[in-house]
C-alpha positions in Angstrom: -33.0 -7.2 -18.6 -29.8 -9.2 -18.5 -30.6 -11.2 -21.6 -31.4 -8.0 -23.6 -28.0 -6.6 -22.7 -26.0 -9.7 -23.5 -25.7 -9.2 -27.3 -24.6 -5.6 -26.8 -21.9 -6.7 -24.3 -20.8 -9.5 -26.5 -20.4 -7.3 -29.6 -18.6 -4.6 -27.5 -16.2 -7.3 -26.4 -15.7 -8.3 -30.0 -14.7 -4.8 -30.9 -12.3 -4.5 -28.0 -10.8 -7.8 -28.8 -10.2 -6.9 -32.4 -8.5 -3.7 -31.3 -6.2 -5.7 -29.0 -5.5 -8.2 -31.8 -4.6 -5.4 -34.3 -2.1 -3.8 -31.9 -0.2 -7.1 -31.2 -0.6 -8.0 -34.9 1.1 -4.7 -35.8 4.1 -5.6 -33.7 4.7 -9.2 -34.9 3.9 -9.0 -38.6 6.6 -6.4 -39.5 9.5 -8.6 -38.2 9.0 -11.1 -41.0 9.3 -8.3 -43.6 12.8 -7.1 -42.5 14.9 -9.3 -44.9 12.7 -8.2 -47.8 13.0 -4.5 -46.9 16.8 -4.7 -46.8 16.6 -5.7 -50.5 13.8 -3.3 -51.6 15.4 -0.2 -50.0 19.0 -1.4 -50.4 19.5 -0.7 -46.7 21.5 -2.2 -43.9 19.9 -4.5 -41.3 20.5 -1.9 -38.6 18.6 0.7 -40.6 15.7 -1.6 -41.4 15.4 -2.5 -37.7 13.9 0.9 -37.2 10.8 -0.3 -38.9 10.2 -2.4 -35.8 11.9 -0.1 -33.3 9.9 3.0 -34.2 6.6 1.2 -33.6 7.9 -0.1 -30.2 9.3 3.2 -29.1 6.1 5.2 -29.9 4.0 2.5 -28.3 6.1 2.4 -25.1 6.7 6.1 -24.6 3.1 7.2 -25.1 0.9 4.5 -23.8 0.5 6.0 -20.3 -0.2 9.5 -21.7 -2.9 8.3 -24.2 -4.6 6.3 -21.4 -4.8 9.4 -19.2 -6.0 11.5 -22.2 -8.8 8.9 -22.6 -9.8 9.6 -18.9 -10.1 13.3 -19.8 -11.7 13.5 -23.2 -13.6 10.2 -23.2 -12.3 6.6 -23.8 -14.7 5.6 -26.5 -14.0 8.8 -28.5 -10.2 8.4 -28.2 -10.3 4.7 -29.0 -12.2 5.5 -32.2 -9.5 8.1 -33.0 -6.8 5.6 -32.2 -8.2 3.0 -34.6 -8.6 5.6 -37.3 -5.0 6.8 -36.8 -3.7 3.2 -36.9 -5.6 2.5 -40.1 -4.4 5.7 -41.8 -0.9 5.0 -40.7 -1.1 1.5 -42.1 -2.1 3.0 -45.5 0.8 5.4 -45.3 3.1 2.4 -44.6 1.8 0.6 -47.6 2.4 3.6 -49.8 5.8 4.6 -48.3 8.2 5.6 -51.1 11.3 5.3 -48.9 12.6 3.5 -45.9 12.5 6.5 -43.6 9.0 7.5 -44.7 8.0 3.9 -43.7 9.7 4.3 -40.4 7.8 7.6 -39.7 4.5 6.0 -40.6 5.3 3.0 -38.3 5.9 5.5 -35.4 2.4 7.0 -36.0 1.0 3.4 -36.3 2.6 2.7 -32.9 0.8 5.7 -31.4 -2.5 4.4 -32.7 -1.7 0.9 -31.2 -0.9 2.5 -27.8 -4.4 4.0 -27.8 -6.0 0.7 -28.7 -4.0 -1.3 -26.1 -4.5 1.2 -23.2 -8.2 1.9 -23.8 -9.3 -1.6 -24.7 -8.4 -2.7 -21.2 -9.9 0.4 -19.6 -13.2 0.1 -21.4 -13.7 -3.5 -20.1 -14.9 -2.1 -16.8 -17.5 0.1 -18.6 -18.9 -2.7 -20.9 -18.7 -5.9 -18.9 -20.4 -6.8 -15.5 -17.9 -7.1 -12.7 -18.5 -10.8 -12.3 -17.3 -11.4 -15.9 -14.3 -9.1 -15.8 -11.9 -12.0 -15.6 -13.4 -13.7 -18.6 -13.2 -10.5 -20.6 -9.5 -10.0 -19.6 -8.8 -13.6 -20.6 -10.4 -12.9 -24.0 -8.2 -9.8 -24.6 -5.2 -11.8 -23.6 -6.2 -14.5 -26.0 -6.5 -12.0 -28.9 -3.1 -10.5 -28.0 -1.6 -14.0 -28.3 -3.4 -14.8 -31.5 -2.1 -11.5 -33.0 1.4 -12.4 -32.0 1.2 -15.9 -33.3 -0.6 -15.0 -36.5 1.7 -12.1 -37.5 4.8 -14.1 -38.8 2.8 -16.8 -40.6 0.3 -14.6 -42.2 2.9 -12.0 -43.0 5.1 -14.6 -44.7 2.1 -15.7 -46.9 1.2 -12.2 -47.9 4.8 -11.1 -48.7 5.3 -14.3 -50.8 2.0 -13.9 -52.7 1.5 -10.1 -52.9 4.6 -8.3 -51.8 5.6 -6.5 -48.6 3.1 -3.7 -49.0 0.3 -6.2 -48.6 1.0 -6.7 -44.9 0.1 -3.1 -44.2 -2.9 -3.1 -46.5 -4.3 -6.0 -44.6 -4.2 -3.9 -41.4 -6.1 -1.1 -43.2 -9.0 -3.5 -43.9 -8.9 -5.0 -40.4 -8.8 -1.4 -39.0 -11.9 -0.4 -40.9 -13.8 -3.4 -39.5 -12.6 -2.6 -36.0 -13.6 1.1 -36.4 -17.2 0.2 -37.5 -17.6 -2.3 -34.7 -16.3 0.1 -32.0 -18.5 2.9 -33.3 -21.6 0.8 -33.4 -21.2 -1.4 -30.3 -19.3 0.5 -27.6 -21.5 2.4 -25.1 -21.3 6.2 -25.0 -19.4 7.7 -22.1 -21.5 8.3 -19.0 -18.8 9.1 -16.4 -18.7 12.5 -14.8 -15.3 14.1 -14.2 -14.1 15.3 -10.9 -13.0 18.9 -10.5 -9.4 19.4 -11.4 -9.0 16.3 -13.6 -9.8 17.9 -16.9 -6.3 19.4 -17.5 -3.8 17.3 -19.3 -0.3 17.1 -17.7 1.9 18.2 -20.6 5.1 18.5 -18.6 4.7 15.0 -17.1 3.9 13.6 -20.5 7.0 15.1 -22.1 9.3 14.0 -19.3 7.9 10.5 -19.1 8.1 10.0 -22.9 11.8 11.2 -23.0 12.6 8.9 -20.0 11.0 5.8 -21.5 12.5 6.6 -24.9 16.0 6.7 -23.3 15.4 3.4 -21.5 14.0 1.7 -24.6 17.0 2.9 -26.7 19.4 1.9 -23.9 18.0 -1.7 -23.9 17.6 -2.1 -27.7 20.5 -0.3 -29.4 23.9 -1.8 -30.1 22.5 -5.2 -31.0 23.4 -6.8 -27.7 26.7 -4.8 -27.1 26.1 -2.7 -24.0 28.6 0.2 -24.6 29.1 3.7 -23.5 26.1 5.0 -25.5 23.8 2.5 -23.7 25.2 3.5 -20.3 24.6 7.2 -21.1 21.0 6.5 -22.2 20.4 4.4 -19.1 21.8 7.2 -16.8 19.5 9.7 -18.7 16.5 7.4 -18.1 17.3 7.2 -14.3 17.7 11.0 -14.1 14.4 11.4 -16.1 12.6 9.1 -13.7 13.7 11.3 -10.8 12.6 14.4 -12.6 9.2 12.8 -13.5 8.5 12.0 -9.8 9.3 15.7 -9.0 7.1 17.0 -11.7 4.2 14.7 -10.8 4.4 15.7 -7.1 3.9 19.3 -8.0 1.3 18.9 -10.8 -2.3 20.0 -10.1 -3.7 17.3 -12.3 -0.8 14.7 -12.6 -0.5 12.2 -15.4 -0.1 9.5 -12.8 -1.2 10.0 -9.2 1.8 9.0 -7.1 -0.6 8.1 -4.3 -1.7 5.2 -6.5 1.6 3.4 -5.9 1.0 3.5 -2.1 -1.5 0.8 -2.7 0.6 -2.4 -2.3 -1.7 -4.5 -4.5 -1.5 -2.1 -7.5 2.3 -1.6 -7.1 2.8 -5.3 -6.8 0.7 -6.0 -9.9 2.8 -3.6 -12.0 6.1 -5.1 -10.8 4.9 -8.7 -11.3 3.7 -7.9 -14.8 7.2 -6.6 -15.7 9.0 -9.6 -14.2 6.7 -12.1 -15.9 7.0 -10.4 -19.3 10.8 -10.4 -18.9 10.7 -14.2 -18.6 8.2 -14.6 -21.4 10.5 -12.7 -23.7 13.3 -15.1 -22.7 11.4 -17.9 -24.3 11.2 -16.0 -27.6 14.9 -14.9 -27.5 16.5 -18.1 -26.4 14.1 -20.6 -28.0 15.2 -20.3 -31.7 18.9 -20.7 -30.9 18.3 -23.7 -28.7 16.1 -25.4 -31.2 18.3 -24.8 -34.2 21.8 -25.1 -32.7 21.4 -27.5 -29.8 18.6 -29.7 -31.2 19.5 -29.3 -34.9 16.1 -28.3 -36.2 15.7 -26.6 -39.6 14.1 -23.2 -39.9 10.6 -24.5 -40.7 10.6 -26.9 -37.7 11.8 -24.1 -35.4 8.9 -21.9 -36.5 6.4 -24.7 -35.9 7.8 -25.5 -32.4 8.0 -21.8 -31.5 4.3 -21.3 -32.4 3.4 -23.7 -29.6 3.7 -21.0 -26.9 1.3 -18.4 -28.5 -1.1 -21.2 -29.5 -1.3 -22.4 -25.9 -1.7 -18.9 -24.7 -4.6 -18.3 -27.2 -6.3 -21.6 -26.2 -6.1 -21.0 -22.5 -6.8 -17.3 -22.3 -10.6 -17.5 -22.0 -10.8 -20.6 -19.7 -8.2 -18.9 -17.5 -10.4 -15.8 -17.3 -13.4 -17.9 -16.2 -11.3 -19.6 -13.6 -10.3 -16.2 -12.2 -14.0 -15.1 -12.1 -14.8 -18.3 -10.1 -11.9 -18.6 -7.7 -10.6 -15.0 -7.3 -7.6 -13.1 -8.5 -5.0 -13.5 -5.7 -5.1 -17.3 -5.6 -4.9 -17.5 -9.4 -1.9 -15.0 -9.5 -0.1 -17.3 -7.0 -0.9 -20.5 -9.0 0.1 -18.8 -12.3 3.4 -17.7 -10.9 4.1 -21.1 -9.4 3.4 -22.7 -12.8 5.8 -20.4 -14.6 8.4 -21.1 -12.0 8.0 -24.8 -12.4 8.2 -24.5 -16.2 11.4 -22.5 -15.9 13.0 -25.0 -13.5 12.1 -27.8 -15.9 13.9 -26.1 -18.8 16.9 -25.8 -16.4 16.8 -29.4 -15.4 15.6 -31.4 -18.5 18.6 -32.7 -20.5 19.0 -32.2 -24.3 18.4 -35.9 -24.8 14.7 -35.4 -24.3 14.7 -33.5 -27.6 11.8 -31.3 -28.7 9.4 -32.8 -26.2 11.7 -31.8 -23.4 11.4 -28.2 -24.6 7.8 -28.0 -25.6 6.3 -29.4 -22.4 7.8 -26.8 -20.1 7.0 -24.0 -22.6 3.3 -25.2 -22.6 3.4 -25.0 -18.8 4.9 -21.5 -18.8 2.5 -20.0 -21.4 -0.6 -21.6 -20.0 0.2 -20.3 -16.5 1.2 -16.9 -18.1 -2.4 -16.7 -19.5 -3.8 -17.4 -16.0 -1.5 -14.9 -14.3 -2.2 -12.2 -16.9 -6.0 -12.6 -16.6 -5.9 -12.6 -12.8 -3.4 -9.7 -12.5 -5.2 -7.5 -15.1 -8.5 -8.1 -13.4 -7.0 -7.4 -9.9 -5.6 -4.1 -11.1 -8.5 -2.8 -13.3 -11.6 -4.0 -11.3 -11.6 -1.5 -8.4 -9.8 1.4 -10.0 -11.3 4.9 -9.7 -13.2 5.5 -13.0 -11.3 8.7 -13.7 -8.0 6.9 -13.5 -8.8 3.7 -15.5 -7.2 4.9 -18.7 -4.0 6.0 -17.0 -3.6 2.8 -14.9 -4.4 0.7 -18.0 -1.5 2.6 -19.7 0.8 1.9 -16.7 -0.2 -1.8 -16.8 0.6 -2.1 -20.5 3.8 -0.1 -19.9 5.0 -2.5 -17.3 4.5 -5.3 -19.8 6.3 -3.5 -22.6 9.2 -2.6 -20.3 9.4 -6.3 -19.3 9.5 -7.4 -22.9 12.2 -4.8 -23.8 14.3 -5.8 -20.7 13.9 -9.5 -21.4 15.1 -9.1 -25.0 18.2 -7.3 -23.7 19.1 -8.7 -20.3 18.0 -12.3 -20.8 19.6 -12.3 -24.2 22.9 -11.1 -22.5 22.5 -13.8 -19.8 22.1 -16.5 -22.6 25.2 -15.2 -24.5 27.4 -15.0 -21.3 26.2 -18.4 -20.0 27.0 -20.1 -23.4 30.6 -18.7 -23.2 30.6 -17.9 -26.9 31.5 -14.5 -28.5 29.3 -15.4 -31.5 26.3 -17.5 -30.5 25.7 -18.5 -34.1 29.0 -20.5 -34.1 28.7 -21.9 -30.5 28.7 -25.7 -29.9 25.5 -27.5 -29.1 26.5 -28.2 -25.5 27.4 -24.5 -25.0 24.0 -23.4 -26.3 22.2 -25.9 -24.1 24.1 -24.7 -21.1 23.2 -21.1 -22.0 19.5 -22.0 -22.2 19.6 -23.8 -18.8 21.3 -20.9 -17.0 18.9 -18.4 -18.6 15.9 -20.2 -17.3 17.5 -20.7 -13.9 17.7 -16.9 -13.8 14.1 -16.8 -15.0 13.0 -19.1 -12.2 14.7 -16.7 -9.7 12.9 -13.7 -11.2 9.5 -15.4 -10.9 10.4 -16.4 -7.3 10.8 -12.7 -6.6 7.4 -12.1 -8.2 5.9 -14.8 -5.9 7.4 -13.2 -2.8 5.9 -9.8 -3.9 2.5 -11.5 -4.4 2.6 -12.9 -0.9 3.8 -9.7 0.6 1.2 -7.5 -1.2 -1.6 -9.7 0.2 -0.3 -9.5 3.8 -1.8 -6.1 4.7 -5.2 -7.2 3.4 -5.0 -10.4 5.4 -4.2 -8.5 8.5 -7.2 -6.2 8.0 -9.5 -9.2 7.5 -8.1 -10.8 10.8 -8.7 -7.6 12.7 -12.2 -7.3 11.3 -13.0 -10.9 12.4 -11.8 -10.1 15.9 
């Protein structure tokens, strides 16, 4: 019986993995096209940035809502619709006659990507035996890393050889393959819905989307200058968060059940995911400046060195998942966090004289342990979730990661700039850039230390229950 089901499970995992790859690929591949788009559309860099920002905003603001919608109308059905939407939006991007039509198509593409990210994780529990959940989560993490690493390099090749529109046409072809695989390989929905869960929380969806949009804009607008507009947006996000809690407490069928966050393990998992993603983004924000300005590498060499992180994450994702299946989630969460802390401290301590090796070795340590943490944390959150809430909680898990990435780009970038003591980082001395990098990763080590404390604290109630049961 098991052997007969294995090919079906394997192909279902392939389809989910391709959906995850496409969503991360859609984020990273557009960045490399920004200089070309400024010339093609005769636009400012600030305007062209909306090609990336529109995708990010749509993905972040709607990922929880589409996860919940999948719980209501069927995850397989909605995933198929999300892949189709992503593919059609990619075609619209390729055919866009103006910059702002491209931005609009990118926002729709971001919505499709949100569906794929949220429901790929949620569908793992329906397609993979519980004993192999960690391996499946590790595989999805690997594909996310591959998509992130492949985007800039493949995008550069396509733009050079075929023009900027080709990067979106490539996603149309990949989307068609993903759609065929998902349609043919994913199992039909078999879950029965509980009474009262079939209504969609429109009020909660609108309030949450506006709140997250305000926060994302507060963290990303102004190009690093946190002015009055950013403060106003951040205050609006705080007010929106309070309003969202009020709306959800009164909703008959809430977007997110607030009682979920009374579970210390789930709440801890979301917070730890945000903290770890914040630190991971620091490596992407600070790395290029340190390598080019402090170590004197040229652009090509910087690109090669920067690819070491995603490559290591891609290579270690599946083995990390198998380790989680064998040794359990909580222990691997602790080991992963400890490894990230050690890597961050090494970046703080290792002098510039160690050169590229002194940077790459800690980065390898950080990214390998990030893959282990991600596989363990995702498995811990998604394994024992109520079936009618898998989509929503998968959305919250992805949201915590997105918020960490957004916060890391803004806050850790600000820490780096302040620690270097330079008004313009591009003109800072090598010693100042190196000092900025060290202080940034000292802060990163502190953040992961907080995550470690949360991990220990969240396991304490469970440990006490086990001790009482043994007595």
